[in-house]
N, C-alpha and C positions, 0 to 999 in steps of 0.2 A: 258397287259399294260394298265395302266389308260387313260384316255381322256386327250388330250392337248389342252389348251387354244389357240385360233386363234389370240389373241392379244399380246402373248409373245413378248417383246421387244428384248431380247436376240436371240431369232430366227429369228425374221425380219432382225436383224443386220447382223447375219451370212449369211444369204440367200442373202441379198443385195450386201455383199461383194463378194459372189461367183457367182452371177448371173447378178447383175444390177437392180436397184432399181424395174422398172415395171414389170419385169419377175420375181422377187423376190416375189413381192406382189401377183401374180397371183398364184405362186407355194405355197406360204405359205398358202394361203386360201385353195387349194386342199389338202395340206398335213394334215394340223392341224383343219380344220374346223370340221372334223367328227371323230377325235381323234383315234379310233382304226380300221380305215378302212383297208384293205389290202394295202401292199406295192408292187404292181404287177411287176414282172421283166418282161421288154420288149425286151431287147438285152443284150448279153454277148459276148463281143469283146476281143479276144487276141490282144496284141500290142508288136509286137518284136522290140527291140532297140540293137544298138551296138555302143561302143565307143572305138576307132574311127569308124566311120561308115564304110569307106571302099567301094569297089565296087567288091570284090573278091566272087566267089561262095562259099556257106557254108562249102563245104569240104576242102578248103583251109585254113581255120581257125583252122582246127583240126589237132593236131600232136601228136604222141606217139613215145616213144622208138622202135626199130626195135625188130622183133621176135628173139629170143635168145640173147637179151642183158642180162649180168650176173651183179650182185650187186658190182663187184670189190672186193678189199682186197686180201688177200692170204689164201692158204690152205682151210680149211673148211668153211672158210668166203665167199668163192666163190660159187654162186649158181645162177639159173635162178632168174631175177628180176620179181616177179610177182605183185609187188606193186605200180609201178609208174604209177600214173593216166594219163589221156589226158590232155594236155594243149592246149592254144587257141591262140597263136602268138601274144601275147601281147594285146588282145581286151578283153574288158568286155561286155558280152551279157546278157540279161534278157527277158523274156516274162512277160509282165503286162497283167492284166485282168481288163478291164472297164465294169461295170454292170451298166445300166442305167434302171430306173423304168418308168412306165407309167407316172408318175407325173414328171418325168424329172430330180429327185435326182440321182446323180452319186457316185458310189463307186469303188474304186482302190484296186486291189490287186497284188500279184506278185509270180511268180513260181522261184524255184532254178533251173536255166536253162543256166548254162555258157557254155555248150558244143553244145547243138543242139536245140536252143530255137523254131525253127519252129516245132519241134516234138510236144512240148507243145501246140503250138498254134493250131495244128491239132486235138489234143486230144480235146481239149477245143471246138473248133469249130464243130467238126463232132460228138463228144460223148456226152460231158458234157453239153454244151449250150442247146439242145433241151430237156433235162430233167429239166432245169431251167425256161425257158421261160414260162411265164404264171403263176409262182409260186410267194407266198408271201416271199418277201426278208427277213422279220423278223424271218422266221422259219430257222435259222441259223444252228442250230445243227441238226434238223430233214432233212434238205437238204443235210448237209454233209454226214449224214447216208444213204440218198436215191443215192447219188454220188458213195459211196465207194461200196454199194451193187449193183450197176448196173453191176460191172464186179468181184465181190468177189469170185463167185463160178465158175469164169473163170479162177481163179488163180492169179489176179492182185491185189498186196497189196503193192508194193513199186515203186521206179523209177520214170520214167515220169508219172505215173498214179496219184501217191499221192502227187507229185509235182504239178501236173495240178490242183487237188483238192484244195491243199494249196492256189493257186492264187486266185480261187474262194472263199474260205473261208475267206481270208482276206478282199476281196472286200464286202461281206456280212457283215461281223462285222463294216466295214467302214460305209456302208449304215446305219446300225442300230444305230450306234453312232450319225450320222448326222440326221437321223430321231428323236431320242430322244434328240438331242442337248447336247450329254454328251461324254466325252472322253472313249475310249475303257476299260481303267483300270476300271473306275467306273461302267460300265456295267457288268464287269467281278465280282464285288463286292468290289472294293477298290484296294489302294495301300498300301503297308508297307513303303515305302519310295519315296522321291522326286527325286532321282537320283540313277542311278546304276554305280557301278566302271566298268570300260572298260579297256582292255589291248591293246597294240599296237604290231604288228610284226615287227621284224627286221630281216635283211639280212647281209651278209658280205662274201666276197671271203676270208678272212683272220680272224683269232683270233683278230687281231688289230682292223680291221674294225668292227666286231661283238661288240667289247667292247666300240668302240666308239658311234656306234648307240645305243646301250644300254644306256650309261650314258645320250645321248642326249634326249630320250624319258624320262627317269627317271627326268631328270631336267627341262622336260616340264611340267611334274605333274602326270605320269603315275606311279602306284605303282607295275605294273607288264608287262613283254615283254615276246613275244613267238617267239621262234625260232626252226629251224629244226633241227633233229638229224637223219641223214640217216645212211643206213647200212655200206655203204663205206667199210673201212679197219678195221671193228670191233669195238672193244672197243677204238680204237685211237680217234674216232671221239668225244668221251665224252671231249677231251681237249678242244674242241670249247666250249661245254657248261661250263666248268671249267672256261673259260676265261670269259664269261660273268657273271657268278655267283661271281667272285672275283671281277669284276669291279663294280657290283651293291651293294654288301655287305648287309648291314642291311637296307638299303633304300628301297628295293623292292623284288621281287620274279621273277624267270625264269619259263616260262611255256616252255615245250619241246614237239615238235610234230614229230613224226616219219613215219606219214602216212603207217602204217601196214608193215614197213620194216622188222621186226624181227620174227623168230622162237623163241619158248619158252626158248630153251636152250641158245638161243643168247641173248634175252632179261633179262634173269637171270644174266648174266655176265655184261650186260651193265647196268641194273638197280642197281646191287652191287655199281657201281662206282658212279652212281647219289645219292645213298644213303649217300655217304660221304660228298655231297655236301648240306648245310644247309637251303638254300633258293630255292629250287626246288618247284615249287607250284604243279606241276602236271606233268605227263607223258603221252601225248596224242596219241592214235592209236599207240601203241607200236606193237601190232599184227594185223594180217589181221581180218576184222570184224566177220568173219564166226566162229572164233576160241574161243568161249565162254568158252569152258572147259581150255583152254590155259590162257585165262585172269584170271580165278579162280586161277589156279595154280600160276601164275605170282603174283596176289595181295597177296597170302599168303607168299611168299617169301621176298616182299620187303617192305621197309618203305615208299618210295616215293609213293604218291597217284597216282592211274590211273585213267584216264578220256577216255572216249569213248562215241559214239553214234552220231556224225554227220553222219554217213553213214547210220543210220537206219531210217525207214521210218513210223513206226507205234508203237501203245501201246503194242501190242502182241511181238514184237521182244525186246522191252524195258523190258517187263515182264520176257521174258525168261533170259535177261542179270541181272535183279534184283535177280531172284529167284537163280541164280548160284552164288550170292554174288561176282561178276566178276570185279566191279568197285567200286570207291569212288565218282566220279563226273561224269555227263553225260552233253554232249552238244549237243542235238537236234537241228535241223535247221528247225526254223519255217515255212520256204518256202519249204522244202522238206518233212517233217514229218505231212504233212495233215492240216498246217495252225494252227491258233490258238485254234481251238475246240480240235485238237487232241494233240497238244503240252501242253495244259493245263491238258489233261488226263495223259500225261507222266510226267510232273512236280509232279503232285499229287502223282502217283504211287512212284516217286522217294522219295519224302518226307515220305510216309508210311514205305520205306526201309532204311530211314536215309541217303539218298544219295543227295549230293548237285546238283544244276542246275545252267547251264552256258551256255546260248544262243549262237550259233554257226552263224557267219554272215561272211563268208570270202570273199564274192561277192555279188553285187545286188545294189539296189538303196536305196534312203532316206528312202522310204516306208517299205523296209524290215528291216531296222534298227529301224524305230518307232514302229513297231509292236512288235519288240523283247524286246523293252524297256517296253511297256505296260504290256506285259506278265511276264518279270522279276520283275517289280515292284509289279506286282500283286501276286507273288509266294513267299511263306515265305522261300524256301530252295534255293533262288537265291544267288550266290556267286559273279559272276563277269560275264561280257560279251564281246564277240569280236566286232570288228567294230570300235574300238577307233579312226581311221582316215578316216571313210568312209564317213563322210559327207563332207570332204575335196577334194574328189575325183570327177571325171566327172558326175557320177551318184548320187552325194550327193546333198547338198543345190541348187545347181546351177539348177537342174530340178525343184524346188518347187516355188509356189506363195509366200510362207512365210517361211523362213529358220527354221529348228529345231536349239534347244539349246543344245550344248555340250561344256565341256571344256577338255582339254587333261586329260584323265584319269576318266571323269565323263560323263555320257550321263543323261539329264536332261528329266523327263517324260513329254510328251507333254500334253498340257491341252485343245486344240482345239477339237471340235466335231469329232468323229470317230477316225481312226488312227492318223488323224493329220498333214498328209503329202500330200498336194494337190498339184497334177502335174500342171506346166505350159504347157500347150498343145501345144502351140507354140514352146516353147524350146524342148519340147518331140519330136516334129516333125523332129527337126534337126538329131536325132538320129535313127529314125524308119527305119526299113528295110523291104523289101517285104518278 
């Protein structure tokens, strides 16, 4: 990196807004007087938040169907339910990562941590932070490899481990952007567009309710809505999708998510019904994530595009998915699959295989959303992204010093330095849990 002028006015202005005039002046001289001096990491702190915060013990928030629960339906459509994930009793949880340099610059990251956020906090505090303290924060990708390699030969490559690395990775990219006074997309190499299409999820207990919810989101400005398609009574559940498809018509598309509910023979029957609907954008997670061969077989049998990837955690898993020609679209989660560094590799690999990229953001904060927008704007194979209403939720713009910009159906690329989502720590403290 080249030298940086100590008198650059835009840098001074940003720091003054961030820290106050006197502290900004001192920090400005420290950071920029010597241009290429190391940006040494002083501390790495996990921050667990919950909305609503509540006062229950962590185990109270976690719930799952009972052992032996079946899928419902009749005849051979009934079997044990292996696909229902854990749920969280109406709360949203996250583990944030705050990295501070010796010069006082702060970077923020986030882990995908809806179920047990204190696990991520422990991994960060006890394992990853000691590796980072004293290192140069500008070495973003070398530090990523150092973290990943710390447990690689002990068999860790997914789950809490890569989610924790993701939080750190985002914080390091945020620091680098602030250090260089550039938005993240520019450090990555630029953006292809100024906004990214977004979709909105819809729910409804009846087909009528689903139709009305879909119409409402299309009228707001969304061009796509996503709904669930559970196994239940077999192909009869497709009637709910057909109702939404008819209600939207040519004004948009329906994205369908089954959370791994089907076996291949079941999915072929259901997929044949989806093929008859002309505005289905994709069928997401039709099968359990381990069944790559099943995805290949299903993809060959259907016209409806298949989407998968939110459950995967690294480029090697995606390599195997691509080699099998198993999907048309991937939706990796930037705060699960290793952060910006790893998800950029995944998006590039997808592009090499002619596969589209759609960031997954089912839960999390405005920072999660903003980092995903930067990567989406930077990637030429981006199609659309989740999180169309995230900024309206409790962990959205309400947590930030300055709001992020979005319209129904469009996410504007942040132009502030780094990721561009600076937390109001006073507001953050209202949701912080021990």
